[in-house]
C-alpha positions as CSV (number, residue, x, y, z in Angstrom):
1,X,-34.0,-3.8,-3.0
2,X,-35.2,-4.6,0.2
3,X,-33.4,-2.8,3.4
4,X,-33.6,-2.4,6.9
5,X,-34.3,1.2,6.9
6,X,-33.9,3.4,10.6
7,X,-35.6,6.2,10.7
8,X,-35.6,7.4,14.1
9,X,-35.7,8.7,16.3
10,X,-31.8,10.5,15.8
11,X,-30.3,8.5,18.2
12,X,-30.4,4.9,18.4
13,X,-29.3,2.2,21.0
14,X,-28.3,-1.0,19.5
15,X,-28.0,-4.3,22.0
16,X,-25.5,-6.7,21.8
17,X,-25.3,-9.3,19.5
18,X,-25.3,-10.5,16.0
19,X,-27.7,-8.9,13.1
20,X,-28.6,-10.2,10.2
21,X,-30.4,-7.2,7.2
22,X,-33.0,-10.4,6.2
23,X,-34.6,-11.0,9.1
24,X,-37.3,-8.6,9.8
25,X,-41.1,-8.5,9.0
26,X,-40.6,-7.4,5.8
27,X,-37.7,-8.9,4.9
28,X,-37.4,-11.9,2.3
29,X,-35.1,-14.4,4.1
30,X,-31.8,-15.3,2.5
31,X,-32.9,-12.2,0.4
32,X,-29.1,-11.3,-0.9
33,X,-30.4,-8.0,-2.0
34,X,-30.9,-7.1,1.9
35,X,-29.4,-5.2,3.5
36,X,-29.1,-2.3,6.6
37,X,-29.8,0.9,5.4
38,X,-28.5,4.4,7.0
39,X,-29.9,7.4,6.6
40,X,-29.6,10.3,7.6
41,X,-29.5,12.5,11.2
42,X,-29.6,8.9,12.4
43,X,-27.7,7.6,14.9
44,X,-26.6,4.0,15.5
45,X,-24.6,3.4,18.6
46,X,-23.6,-0.6,19.7
47,X,-22.5,-2.0,22.4
48,X,-25.6,-2.0,25.5
49,X,-26.6,-4.4,27.2
50,X,-30.1,-5.7,27.5
51,X,-32.2,-3.4,30.2
52,X,-29.3,-0.6,30.1
53,X,-30.9,2.9,30.5
54,X,-27.9,5.5,30.3
55,X,-25.7,6.0,27.5
56,X,-22.7,5.6,29.9
57,X,-23.5,1.8,29.9
58,X,-22.0,1.7,26.7
59,X,-19.3,-0.5,26.0
60,X,-18.8,-1.1,22.4
61,X,-15.5,-3.4,23.0
62,X,-16.6,-5.6,25.5
63,X,-20.3,-5.7,23.7
64,X,-19.8,-7.4,20.4
65,X,-22.4,-6.0,18.4
66,X,-22.4,-7.3,14.2
67,X,-23.8,-7.4,11.6
68,X,-23.1,-9.7,9.4
69,X,-24.0,-11.1,5.6
70,X,-23.8,-14.7,6.7
71,X,-28.3,-15.1,5.4
72,X,-28.0,-18.6,6.1
73,X,-26.0,-19.0,9.0
74,X,-23.4,-21.7,7.6
75,X,-20.1,-19.3,6.9
76,X,-17.2,-20.0,9.4
77,X,-17.3,-17.6,12.2
78,X,-16.1,-16.6,15.3
79,X,-18.6,-14.8,18.0
80,X,-20.6,-14.4,14.2
81,X,-17.3,-12.9,13.0
82,X,-15.7,-14.1,8.8
83,X,-12.1,-13.8,10.1
84,X,-11.3,-14.3,5.6
85,X,-12.9,-14.5,3.0
86,X,-12.5,-18.0,2.7
87,X,-14.7,-18.5,5.5
88,X,-17.7,-17.5,3.2
89,X,-20.0,-20.3,2.1
90,X,-22.6,-19.5,-0.4
91,X,-25.5,-17.0,-0.9
92,X,-24.6,-13.9,1.0
93,X,-25.6,-10.2,1.5
94,X,-24.1,-8.3,-1.4
95,X,-23.7,-5.6,1.0
96,X,-24.5,-5.7,4.6
97,X,-24.5,-1.6,4.8
98,X,-25.7,0.7,2.6
99,X,-25.7,4.4,2.6
100,X,-27.3,7.1,0.1
101,X,-26.5,10.8,-0.5
102,X,-26.3,11.2,3.2
103,X,-24.3,14.1,5.6
104,X,-22.1,13.6,8.0
105,X,-25.3,13.4,10.7
106,X,-25.4,9.5,9.5
107,X,-23.3,7.6,12.0
108,X,-22.5,4.2,12.7
109,X,-20.7,3.8,16.1
110,X,-19.1,0.6,17.2
111,X,-20.2,-2.3,15.4
112,X,-18.3,-5.2,13.3
113,X,-19.4,-5.3,10.0
114,X,-18.5,-9.1,8.4
115,X,-19.7,-11.7,5.3
116,X,-21.0,-9.7,2.9
117,X,-20.0,-11.0,-0.2
118,X,-20.4,-8.8,-3.4
119,X,-19.9,-11.6,-5.7
120,X,-22.0,-10.7,-9.0
121,X,-21.3,-9.9,-12.4
122,X,-23.1,-6.5,-12.7
123,X,-22.8,-2.7,-11.0
124,X,-22.8,-2.2,-8.4
125,X,-23.3,-5.4,-6.8
126,X,-19.7,-6.7,-7.1
127,X,-18.8,-3.4,-5.2
128,X,-18.6,-3.0,-1.5
129,X,-19.4,-6.4,0.1
130,X,-18.9,-4.8,3.4
131,X,-20.4,-0.7,3.1
132,X,-21.3,0.9,-0.2
133,X,-21.7,4.2,-0.1
134,X,-23.2,6.1,-2.7
135,X,-22.3,9.7,-4.1
136,X,-24.1,9.3,-7.7
137,X,-24.3,13.1,-8.9
138,X,-24.7,14.3,-5.5
139,X,-23.1,13.5,-2.3
140,X,-22.3,10.7,0.8
141,X,-20.1,12.3,3.4
142,X,-21.8,10.1,7.1
143,X,-19.3,9.4,9.7
144,X,-17.7,5.8,11.2
145,X,-16.1,5.2,14.2
146,X,-15.2,2.2,16.4
147,X,-16.2,0.0,13.4
148,X,-14.7,-3.5,12.2
149,X,-14.7,-4.7,8.6
150,X,-13.2,-8.3,8.5
151,X,-14.0,-11.3,6.1
152,X,-16.1,-9.5,3.4
153,X,-15.5,-9.5,-0.4
154,X,-16.0,-7.9,-3.9
155,X,-16.3,-9.7,-7.4
156,X,-14.6,-6.3,-8.4
157,X,-13.5,-3.4,-6.3
158,X,-13.7,-2.1,-2.7
159,X,-13.6,-6.2,-0.2
160,X,-15.0,-3.9,2.8
161,X,-15.8,-0.7,1.3
162,X,-17.1,0.9,-1.7
163,X,-17.3,4.7,-1.9
164,X,-18.6,5.7,-5.4
165,X,-18.4,9.3,-6.0
166,X,-18.3,9.1,-10.0
167,X,-19.9,11.5,-12.2
168,X,-19.7,14.8,-10.8
169,X,-20.0,13.2,-7.8
170,X,-19.0,13.5,-3.8
171,X,-18.6,10.0,-1.5
172,X,-16.2,11.5,1.0
173,X,-16.5,9.4,4.4
174,X,-14.7,10.2,7.7
175,X,-13.7,6.9,9.7
176,X,-12.0,7.3,12.9
177,X,-10.7,4.4,14.7
178,X,-11.4,1.9,11.9
179,X,-9.7,-1.6,11.7
180,X,-10.0,-3.4,8.2
181,X,-8.9,-7.0,8.1
182,X,-8.8,-10.2,6.0
183,X,-10.8,-8.2,3.6
184,X,-10.4,-8.9,-0.6
185,X,-11.4,-8.2,-3.7
186,X,-11.2,-9.7,-7.2
187,X,-10.0,-6.5,-8.5
188,X,-8.8,-3.6,-7.0
189,X,-9.1,-2.2,-3.5
190,X,-8.8,-5.3,-1.7
191,X,-10.2,-3.3,1.8
192,X,-11.0,0.7,0.4
193,X,-11.7,1.7,-3.1
194,X,-12.7,5.2,-3.7
195,X,-13.9,5.8,-6.7
196,X,-13.5,9.9,-7.6
197,X,-13.6,9.0,-11.8
198,X,-15.3,12.1,-12.6
199,X,-16.8,13.1,-9.6
200,X,-15.4,13.5,-6.0
201,X,-14.0,10.4,-3.6
202,X,-11.8,11.7,-1.1
203,X,-12.2,10.4,2.7
204,X,-10.8,11.2,6.4
205,X,-9.0,8.7,7.8
206,X,-8.0,8.7,11.7
207,X,-6.4,6.0,13.6
208,X,-7.3,3.1,10.7
209,X,-5.1,-0.3,10.4
210,X,-5.2,-2.0,7.7
211,X,-3.6,-5.4,7.8
212,X,-4.4,-8.9,6.2
213,X,-6.3,-7.5,3.3
214,X,-6.2,-8.6,-0.7
215,X,-6.4,-7.4,-3.9
216,X,-6.2,-9.6,-7.3
217,X,-5.1,-6.3,-9.4
218,X,-4.2,-2.7,-7.7
219,X,-4.4,-1.4,-4.2
220,X,-4.2,-4.6,-1.5
221,X,-5.8,-2.4,1.2
222,X,-6.7,0.5,-0.7
223,X,-7.3,2.0,-4.1
224,X,-8.1,5.8,-4.8
225,X,-9.0,6.9,-8.5
226,X,-9.1,9.9,-9.0
227,X,-9.6,9.4,-13.1
228,X,-11.1,11.0,-16.4
229,X,-10.9,14.1,-14.7
230,X,-11.7,12.8,-11.3
231,X,-10.7,13.9,-7.8
232,X,-9.3,11.0,-5.2
233,X,-6.9,12.8,-2.6
234,X,-7.6,10.8,0.8
235,X,-6.3,12.7,4.0
236,X,-4.8,9.7,6.0
237,X,-4.2,11.0,10.1
238,X,-2.0,7.6,12.2
239,X,-2.4,5.2,9.5
240,X,-1.4,1.5,9.7
241,X,-0.7,-0.7,6.3
242,X,0.6,-4.4,7.5
243,X,0.2,-7.1,5.5
244,X,-1.9,-6.2,2.6
245,X,-1.1,-7.6,-1.0
246,X,-2.4,-7.2,-4.9
247,X,-0.1,-6.9,-8.0
248,X,0.6,-3.8,-7.9
249,X,0.7,-1.1,-5.0
250,X,0.6,-3.3,-2.2
251,X,-1.3,-1.3,0.4
252,X,-2.2,1.2,-2.0
253,X,-2.6,2.5,-5.2
254,X,-3.5,6.0,-6.6
255,X,-4.6,6.3,-9.8
256,X,-4.6,10.4,-11.7
257,X,-5.4,8.4,-14.7
258,X,-6.7,11.7,-16.9
259,X,-7.5,13.0,-13.9
260,X,-5.6,14.6,-10.5
261,X,-4.9,12.1,-6.7
262,X,-3.3,13.5,-4.3
263,X,-3.7,12.0,-1.1
264,X,-2.5,13.4,1.8
265,X,-0.3,11.1,4.3
266,X,0.8,12.3,8.1
267,X,2.3,9.7,10.4
268,X,0.9,6.5,8.8
269,X,3.3,3.4,8.6
270,X,4.0,0.6,6.2
271,X,5.5,-2.2,6.9
272,X,5.4,-6.1,5.7
273,X,3.4,-5.4,2.6
274,X,3.0,-6.9,-0.9
275,X,3.3,-6.8,-4.8
276,X,4.9,-7.7,-8.1
277,X,5.3,-4.2,-8.3
278,X,5.2,-1.5,-5.9
279,X,5.5,-3.7,-2.8
280,X,3.5,-1.2,-0.4
281,X,2.8,2.3,-2.7
282,X,1.9,2.4,-6.5
283,X,1.6,5.8,-7.9
284,X,-0.2,6.3,-11.3
285,X,0.0,8.9,-13.2
286,X,-0.6,8.0,-16.5
287,X,-2.5,10.9,-18.1
288,X,-2.9,12.7,-15.4
289,X,-1.4,13.3,-11.9
290,X,-0.8,11.6,-8.5
291,X,1.6,13.7,-6.2
292,X,0.5,11.9,-3.0
293,X,1.9,14.4,0.3
294,X,4.1,12.6,3.0
295,X,4.6,13.9,6.4
296,X,6.5,11.7,9.0
297,X,5.9,7.7,7.0
298,X,7.4,4.9,7.9
299,X,8.4,2.3,5.0
300,X,9.9,-0.7,6.4
301,X,10.1,-4.4,5.5
302,X,7.6,-4.5,2.3
303,X,8.5,-6.1,-0.8
304,X,8.0,-6.2,-4.5
305,X,8.9,-9.1,-6.8
306,X,9.7,-7.0,-9.6
307,X,10.7,-3.0,-8.9
308,X,9.9,-0.7,-6.6
309,X,10.1,-2.4,-3.0
310,X,8.1,0.3,-0.6
311,X,7.5,2.4,-3.7
312,X,6.8,3.3,-7.5
313,X,6.5,6.2,-8.9
314,X,4.9,6.1,-12.8
315,X,4.4,9.5,-14.4
316,X,4.6,7.6,-17.3
317,X,2.7,8.6,-21.0
318,X,2.1,12.6,-20.6
319,X,1.1,11.9,-17.2
320,X,3.3,13.3,-14.0
321,X,3.7,11.7,-10.5
322,X,5.8,13.8,-8.4
323,X,5.2,12.8,-4.5
324,X,6.8,14.6,-2.2
325,X,8.2,12.8,1.2
326,X,9.2,14.8,4.5
327,X,10.5,12.9,7.2
328,X,9.9,9.8,5.7
329,X,11.5,6.5,6.8
330,X,12.4,3.9,4.3
331,X,14.5,0.2,5.3
332,X,14.1,-3.2,5.2
333,X,12.5,-3.4,2.1
334,X,13.6,-5.7,-1.2
335,X,12.3,-5.6,-5.0
336,X,14.1,-8.7,-7.1
337,X,14.9,-6.2,-10.0
338,X,15.3,-2.2,-9.5
339,X,14.8,0.5,-6.7
340,X,15.0,-1.5,-3.4
341,X,13.3,1.4,-1.9
342,X,12.2,3.4,-4.4
343,X,11.5,3.3,-8.9
344,X,10.9,5.9,-11.0
345,X,10.1,5.9,-14.1
346,X,8.9,8.7,-16.4
347,X,9.4,7.6,-20.4
348,X,6.9,8.6,-22.9
349,X,6.9,12.6,-22.8
350,X,6.0,11.9,-18.5
351,X,7.6,13.1,-15.7
352,X,8.3,12.0,-12.4
353,X,10.6,13.8,-9.8
354,X,10.3,13.1,-6.2
355,X,11.5,15.5,-3.7
356,X,12.6,13.9,-0.9
357,X,13.6,15.9,2.4
358,X,14.3,15.4,5.9
359,X,14.6,12.0,4.8
360,X,16.4,8.3,5.6
361,X,16.7,5.6,3.1
362,X,19.2,3.2,4.4
363,X,19.9,-0.8,3.8
364,X,17.0,-1.5,1.5
365,X,17.9,-4.2,-1.2
366,X,17.5,-4.8,-4.8
367,X,19.6,-7.5,-7.8
368,X,22.0,-5.5,-7.3
369,X,22.3,-6.0,-3.5
370,X,22.4,-3.7,-1.0
371,X,24.1,-0.6,-0.9
372,X,24.3,0.6,-4.2
373,X,22.3,3.7,-5.6
374,X,19.8,1.6,-7.2
375,X,19.4,-0.6,-4.2
376,X,18.2,2.4,-3.1
377,X,16.3,5.0,-5.4
378,X,16.3,3.6,-9.1
379,X,15.3,6.6,-12.0
380,X,14.3,5.4,-15.0
381,X,13.8,8.4,-17.6
382,X,13.8,10.2,-14.4
383,X,15.1,12.1,-11.2
384,X,15.1,12.2,-7.7
385,X,15.3,15.9,-5.9
386,X,17.1,15.0,-2.9
387,X,17.4,17.8,0.3
388,X,19.0,16.8,3.6
389,X,18.6,13.8,3.9
390,X,20.2,11.0,4.3
391,X,20.2,8.3,1.3
392,X,22.6,4.9,1.0
393,X,24.6,5.4,-2.5
394,X,24.4,8.6,-2.9
395,X,27.6,9.9,-1.8
396,X,27.1,13.2,0.7
397,X,26.4,16.5,-1.1
398,X,29.5,18.1,-2.8
399,X,32.4,16.9,-4.2
400,X,31.0,13.3,-3.2
401,X,27.9,13.4,-4.7
402,X,26.8,10.8,-7.5
403,X,25.2,12.9,-9.8
404,X,23.2,12.2,-12.2
405,X,19.5,12.0,-12.3
406,X,20.2,12.4,-8.7
407,X,19.7,16.1,-7.4
408,X,21.5,17.6,-5.1
409,X,19.2,20.2,-3.0
410,X,22.0,20.5,-0.3
411,X,22.5,18.9,3.7
412,X,23.0,15.4,2.5
413,X,24.7,12.6,3.9
414,X,25.6,8.7,3.1
415,X,26.3,6.6,6.5
416,X,24.5,4.5,8.8
417,X,21.8,6.2,10.6
418,X,22.0,3.9,13.4
419,X,18.4,2.5,14.0
420,X,17.8,0.7,17.2
421,X,16.5,-2.8,15.3
422,X,17.6,-2.7,11.8
423,X,15.3,-4.6,9.2
424,X,16.7,-6.9,7.3
425,X,15.6,-6.9,3.5
426,X,16.0,-10.1,3.2
427,X,13.4,-11.1,5.1
428,X,11.2,-9.2,3.8
429,X,7.7,-8.6,4.0
430,X,8.4,-8.7,7.5
431,X,6.9,-6.2,9.9
432,X,9.9,-6.8,12.9
433,X,12.9,-3.7,14.1
434,X,12.8,-0.5,15.2
435,X,13.7,2.5,12.9
436,X,14.2,4.5,16.2
437,X,17.3,6.6,16.1
438,X,20.0,5.0,18.4
439,X,21.9,8.2,20.5
440,X,24.7,9.3,18.4
441,X,23.1,8.7,15.4
442,X,24.5,11.3,12.4
443,X,20.8,11.7,11.6
444,X,20.0,13.7,14.6
445,X,19.4,17.3,13.8
446,X,20.8,18.0,10.7
447,X,17.8,18.0,8.6
448,X,16.1,21.4,7.3
449,X,13.5,23.0,9.7
450,X,11.8,24.8,6.9
451,X,10.4,21.3,5.9
452,X,8.5,21.0,8.7
453,X,7.8,24.6,9.5
454,X,5.9,26.2,5.9
455,X,3.8,22.7,6.5
456,X,3.0,22.5,10.1
457,X,3.1,19.2,10.6
458,X,5.0,19.3,14.5
459,X,5.4,16.1,15.8
460,X,7.2,12.9,14.5
461,X,5.6,9.4,13.8
462,X,5.1,9.0,16.9
463,X,3.6,11.8,17.8
464,X,6.3,13.3,19.6
465,X,7.3,16.9,19.7
466,X,9.7,18.0,16.3
467,X,12.4,19.9,16.7
468,X,13.8,18.7,19.9
469,X,17.4,19.6,20.7
470,X,19.0,15.9,20.4
471,X,22.3,16.8,20.3
472,X,22.0,18.7,22.8
473,X,24.2,21.8,21.5
474,X,21.6,24.7,22.1
475,X,19.9,24.4,18.8
476,X,17.1,23.1,18.2
477,X,17.1,21.6,14.8
478,X,14.6,18.0,13.0
479,X,15.9,14.8,12.1
480,X,16.4,13.1,9.4
481,X,13.3,10.2,8.9
482,X,10.4,9.5,10.6
483,X,11.2,9.9,14.6
484,X,12.7,12.3,16.6
485,X,15.2,11.7,18.9
486,X,13.7,12.9,22.1
487,X,15.6,13.6,24.8
488,X,16.4,11.4,28.0
489,X,15.4,13.2,31.0
490,X,17.5,12.5,34.5
491,X,15.5,13.1,37.3
492,X,17.2,14.0,40.9
493,X,15.5,11.5,43.2
494,X,15.3,12.5,47.2
495,X,14.6,9.5,49.5
496,X,13.6,11.3,52.9
497,X,15.5,9.3,55.9
498,X,13.0,8.2,58.3
499,X,13.3,8.2,62.3
500,X,11.3,5.6,64.4
C-alpha cells in the first residue's frame, strides 16, 4: 500500500488548497490505495497562505485546506469539497487519511476531509472512507481539531471515520470542534463507527456536529460497537445530531451484544433524526449491556416508522438496557406504532429498565395519538422508573399514578410544561421549535438536586448554571428537563442630565 508520509518536523504548516494523496514523486497516479498517513509526534496545521511566517497568520476558517479522495478530480464539488456521497463518480481513494498505532501527539488541525470511497468487498477497504484509525492489538489515539468530514462513503461501516480497536486493541481518538455532514455507509455508522469488538473504542467528542448522515442499517451518524466482550463507551460533550437517518437508531446505535456499551452524553441535542426503529437512539443490550448515561439532553422532532420515536431500549435475550436519563427533554417525537418518545423491550430473560430523573416527556405521538401513556413511554416486558419528572399520561405521584410497569419514584407531575415554542410531532422529522420553559412553568424548581449534585454536571444544555431559583421562592432547586429557567435581571438605568 502506498502512503504519503509526513515524518518531520514535529509541527507542519499546510497552505490553503486542495490536496490529493496520489500526488508526489513516490506516488502512483490514480492509485486507490493512496492515503495521507499521519504519524506519531507530528502535528499538521492548515489554513496558511503562501509566504506566511508566523503561526498567528493562520486562518483555517477562510483559507480552506482540503484533503480529497477525488483522485481523477471528476466528482461534483464546491471549492474541492464533495457535499454528499451521491456526487462521488468513481475510483476515489478508499481512505483519505490513515492513522496506525499513534498517540494524541499525532494532530490533524483545520482540514476538510472529503470524497473518500471505501467501496471494496473486503476489509479494511469497506470501512472508513474519510479516516481509518488502526488500533488493532495496539492503540490509535490521534487528536483531530477543527475538522470537517463531508461526502465520504463506506460500503460497510463508518462512512467518514472508522475507529478500529478490535482484538485487544484500542482506537479512541479525541475530536474537538469537528463536523460530519453528508457522509454515508452501506451498513452501519453513516459518519462514525467505533469498533470495540473484543477491544476498546471509546472516543472523546467535544463540540461536534453530525448532520445529514445516512446508514443503510444501524446508526445514521454513529455506531458504538462493544460486542464480544469489548467496550465502546464514547464521551460526548456539547454534541448535536440533526437530520440523520438509518434503519435502527437514526442518529446513534449503541451495541453491547455479548459486550459492554456505556456512552456518556452531556449537553447533547437530537433533532429531526429518523429511522425505522428508534428515531434518534437505539440501545441494544442483546446478551450484553447497553447502558448510556444522559445529562441535559434534548430529543425533539425525531421519528420512527415503527417503535420508539426518539429512543428504543432493547435488553432482550439475557441482555440489559438500563439507560440513566438525568434532565432530559423529549417532545415532538413520533412513532407510527408504539412509544412516541421511548420504547422499552426486555423479553426473553432480558432486563430493560430505564431510570428517568428530573426529565420532561410531553407531546409525543404514537399510533394512539398524543396524551396517552403509550405515546410517551411504551413498556414491553420492561419497566420504567420515573422520579421527579413530568411525564404525560402517567399521572402525578401518589393516588393518580398509573402504576403497573411505570414505577413511581416520587415527585412526578403530569401537566403542560409550557414550552416557548412547542414542537408538533405530526411534523417530525423536524428541527423546529424552542423547548425552553416559559415563566410560570410547573417544571421550574421542582426537580431533585441529588441527581445533579452526585454527578457533578452543574450546567444545563445551554451551558447555563443549574439550581437557579427560577420561581423566586428563596430556594434554589433544579428544574425538570434539559434547560434551566434563568432569572431575568432588571437593571436601574440612570440617565444623567446634561446642561449646555
